[in-house]
C-alpha positions in Angstrom: 85.9 159.9 52.1 84.8 163.6 51.9 87.4 166.2 52.7 84.9 169.1 52.5 85.8 172.0 54.8 83.9 175.2 54.6 86.8 177.1 56.2 89.2 176.2 53.4 90.7 179.3 51.7 89.1 179.5 48.2 91.1 177.8 45.4 90.1 180.7 43.2 91.5 183.4 45.6 94.4 185.2 44.1 97.5 185.9 46.3 99.3 189.2 46.0 103.0 188.8 45.1 105.9 191.1 45.7 109.7 191.0 46.2 111.2 192.3 49.4 114.8 193.3 50.1 116.6 191.6 52.9 120.2 191.8 54.2 120.9 188.6 52.2 119.2 189.8 49.0 115.9 189.7 47.3 113.1 187.4 48.4 110.0 186.8 46.5 106.9 186.4 48.6 103.1 186.0 48.2 100.3 186.9 50.6 96.9 185.3 51.0 94.1 185.9 53.5 93.6 188.1 56.6 94.4 187.5 60.2 97.4 186.5 62.4 100.3 185.7 60.1 101.5 182.2 59.2 104.6 181.6 57.2 104.2 178.8 54.6 107.4 177.1 53.6 107.4 174.9 50.5 109.6 171.8 49.8 111.7 170.7 46.8 110.7 171.7 43.3 108.6 174.4 45.0 108.2 178.2 45.2 105.7 180.7 46.6 103.0 179.0 44.5 103.5 175.8 46.4 103.5 177.7 49.7 100.1 179.1 48.9 99.0 175.6 47.9 100.2 174.4 51.3 98.1 177.0 52.9 95.0 176.0 50.9 95.6 172.3 51.7 95.9 172.6 55.5 92.6 174.5 55.1 92.9 176.9 58.1 91.0 180.1 57.4 91.4 183.3 59.5 95.1 183.7 58.9 97.3 185.9 56.7 99.5 183.4 54.9 103.0 184.6 54.0 104.6 182.3 51.3 108.2 183.1 50.3 110.0 181.4 47.5 112.9 179.9 49.4 116.4 180.6 48.1 117.1 179.0 44.8 113.4 178.9 43.8 111.6 181.1 41.3 112.4 184.7 42.0 114.6 184.3 45.0 118.3 183.8 44.1 120.2 180.9 45.7 122.8 183.4 46.9 120.3 184.8 49.4 120.7 181.6 51.6 122.2 178.3 50.9 122.0 176.9 54.5 119.0 176.3 56.7 120.5 178.9 59.1 120.8 181.6 56.4 117.3 180.8 55.1 115.9 181.2 58.6 117.5 184.6 58.8 115.9 185.6 55.5 112.5 184.6 56.9 113.0 186.9 59.9 114.0 189.7 57.6 110.9 189.1 55.4 108.7 189.4 58.5 110.6 192.7 59.3 109.9 194.0 55.8 106.2 193.2 56.1 105.9 194.7 59.6 105.2 191.4 61.2 106.4 190.8 64.8 105.9 187.1 65.0 104.2 184.4 62.9 103.4 180.7 63.1 105.1 178.5 60.6 103.8 175.6 58.5 106.6 173.8 56.6 106.5 170.8 54.3 109.2 168.4 53.2 112.4 170.2 52.4 111.2 173.4 54.2 111.7 171.6 57.5 115.3 172.3 58.3 115.0 176.1 57.8 111.7 176.2 59.7 113.4 174.5 62.7 116.3 177.0 62.5 113.8 179.9 62.6 112.4 178.5 65.8 116.0 178.1 67.2 117.6 181.3 66.0 114.6 183.6 66.2 112.3 182.1 68.9 110.5 185.4 69.5 109.4 185.5 65.8 107.9 182.0 65.8 104.6 181.5 67.6 104.2 177.8 66.7 105.5 175.3 64.2 103.8 172.7 62.1 106.0 170.2 60.2 104.3 168.2 57.4 106.2 165.2 56.0 109.3 167.3 56.8 113.0 166.6 56.8 114.2 167.4 60.3 117.4 165.6 61.3 118.8 164.8 57.9 120.8 161.6 57.1 118.1 160.6 54.6 119.5 157.9 52.5 116.8 157.5 49.9 117.4 156.6 46.3 116.4 159.5 44.1 113.6 158.5 41.7 114.1 158.3 37.9 111.6 161.1 37.6 114.0 163.5 39.3 116.7 162.9 36.6 114.0 163.2 33.8 112.9 166.5 35.2 116.5 167.8 35.2 116.9 166.9 31.6 113.4 168.1 30.6 114.0 171.5 32.1 116.3 172.2 29.2 113.7 171.2 26.6 110.5 173.3 26.8 108.5 171.2 24.3 109.1 168.1 26.5 107.9 170.0 29.6 104.8 171.0 27.7 104.2 167.4 26.7 104.6 166.3 30.3 102.1 168.9 31.4 99.5 167.8 28.9 100.0 164.2 29.9 99.5 165.1 33.6 96.4 167.1 32.9 94.9 164.3 30.7 95.6 161.5 33.3 96.1 162.8 36.8 95.8 159.3 38.3 98.7 158.0 36.2 100.8 161.0 37.2 100.1 160.2 40.9 101.1 156.5 40.6 104.6 156.8 42.0 103.5 159.1 44.9 100.5 157.0 45.8 101.2 153.3 45.0 98.0 152.0 46.5 95.4 151.9 43.6 92.3 152.4 45.8 93.8 155.2 47.8 95.1 156.9 44.6 91.7 156.7 42.9 90.0 158.1 46.0 92.5 160.9 46.4 92.5 162.0 42.7 88.7 161.7 42.5 88.0 163.7 45.6 86.6 167.2 44.8 89.1 168.9 47.2 92.2 166.6 47.4 92.1 165.9 43.7 92.5 169.5 42.5 95.1 170.2 45.2 97.2 167.2 44.2 96.9 168.1 40.5 97.9 171.7 41.3 101.1 170.4 43.0 102.0 168.1 40.1 101.5 170.9 37.5 103.3 173.5 39.5 106.6 171.5 39.3 106.3 171.7 35.5 106.0 175.5 35.5 109.3 177.4 35.2 111.0 174.1 36.1 114.5 175.4 35.5 114.0 178.1 38.2 113.1 175.4 40.8 116.2 173.2 40.3 118.9 175.2 42.1 117.0 175.2 45.4 116.0 171.5 45.0 119.7 170.5 44.5 120.5 172.2 47.8 117.5 170.7 49.6 118.6 167.2 48.5 122.1 167.8 49.7 120.8 169.2 53.0 118.5 166.2 53.6 121.4 163.8 53.1 123.7 165.6 55.6 123.8 165.2 59.4 121.9 168.3 60.4 122.7 167.9 64.1 119.8 170.2 64.9 119.5 170.7 68.7 115.8 169.9 68.8 115.9 169.9 72.6 116.4 173.6 72.6 113.2 174.4 70.6 110.8 176.3 72.9 107.8 176.9 70.7 104.8 174.6 70.3 105.4 172.0 67.6 103.2 169.6 65.7 104.7 167.0 63.4 102.4 165.5 60.8 103.9 162.5 59.1 103.0 159.3 57.2 104.4 156.1 58.7 105.2 154.8 55.2 106.8 158.0 53.9 109.6 157.0 51.5 110.8 160.6 50.8 111.4 161.6 54.4 111.1 158.5 56.6 108.8 158.5 59.6 111.9 158.4 61.9 112.3 162.1 61.1 109.0 162.9 62.9 109.7 160.4 65.6 112.9 162.3 66.4 110.9 165.6 66.7 108.3 164.0 69.0 111.0 162.4 71.2 113.3 165.4 71.5 111.3 168.6 71.2 109.8 169.4 74.6 106.0 169.1 74.5 105.9 168.3 70.7 102.8 166.7 69.3 102.8 164.0 66.7 100.1 163.1 64.2 101.1 159.7 62.8 99.2 158.9 59.6 99.1 155.2 59.4 100.3 154.0 56.0 100.7 157.5 54.7 103.3 158.3 52.1 105.1 161.6 51.5 101.9 163.1 50.0 99.9 162.2 53.1 98.7 165.8 53.2 96.6 165.0 50.1 95.7 161.3 50.7 94.6 162.1 54.3 93.5 165.7 53.8 90.6 165.6 56.3 92.7 164.1 59.0 95.4 166.6 58.6 93.0 169.6 58.5 91.2 168.3 61.6 94.5 168.5 63.6 96.4 171.5 62.0 93.5 174.0 62.1 92.8 173.7 65.8 96.6 173.6 66.6 97.1 176.9 64.8 94.1 178.5 66.3 95.1 177.4 69.8 98.6 178.7 69.6 98.2 181.7 67.3 94.8 183.2 67.8 95.0 182.6 71.5 98.5 184.2 71.9 97.5 187.1 69.6 94.5 187.8 71.9 96.6 187.5 75.0 99.3 189.8 73.6 
């Protein structure tokens, strides 16, 4: 299965990084590409680097990707926004600081709640919304994997983190075993010339400055387990939910709720896809997300 896409932003391209001041405090942000802006919101154990990785993974060129470190991640203090509502306000203020009137949003996993709040609280700032394996309505009662507790302990022991990194680099397929349990799909994904490096980059990023990713992750876990009571029926922007039907991190019911309750929402159900369906089904995701963004962002930008 080839995932080649000549429009994919180059893996070698270097984003520009800066910190901007908002009413809630400092927010670290990275920029990549040129064109209409798209806000890329990472998930747990993330940061701006994973936002840029999200941009490269969905493979839509012709956009200016804006990737903030969400509160509690890397250079953005947790005090700048502990709730999805506060985080959404920070995103709007980041757009203000960058001179951006409105942007599309692509959010993955734990970035989902704050992305939805941006569409609700600042509908004029959100042109369209793509949710990838995202938490949307909360109430996720999933047992946390042992790997999470190991990472929390390892973050205090740099030599252990270094050893974990070497092991991941040496055997990416073994590192992906929990995320992709099917052996054939795992081998195909890791061995693919595009999805393989992207998946490895995600795995390695969580082992970089790990301690600076934990505060936000703790908040994301708590948020996903709460009853978010998000009024999805009030969302007025175009929405596409991309979700694997076998997702164990954010069950498929999360995407089904979006499709059922958001007016006009589109659903790409990836049959048998796990929480990392973005990588295991890269071509399928790209084929849907790119046209969706161009239709709702390029078209509206031209009309405006």
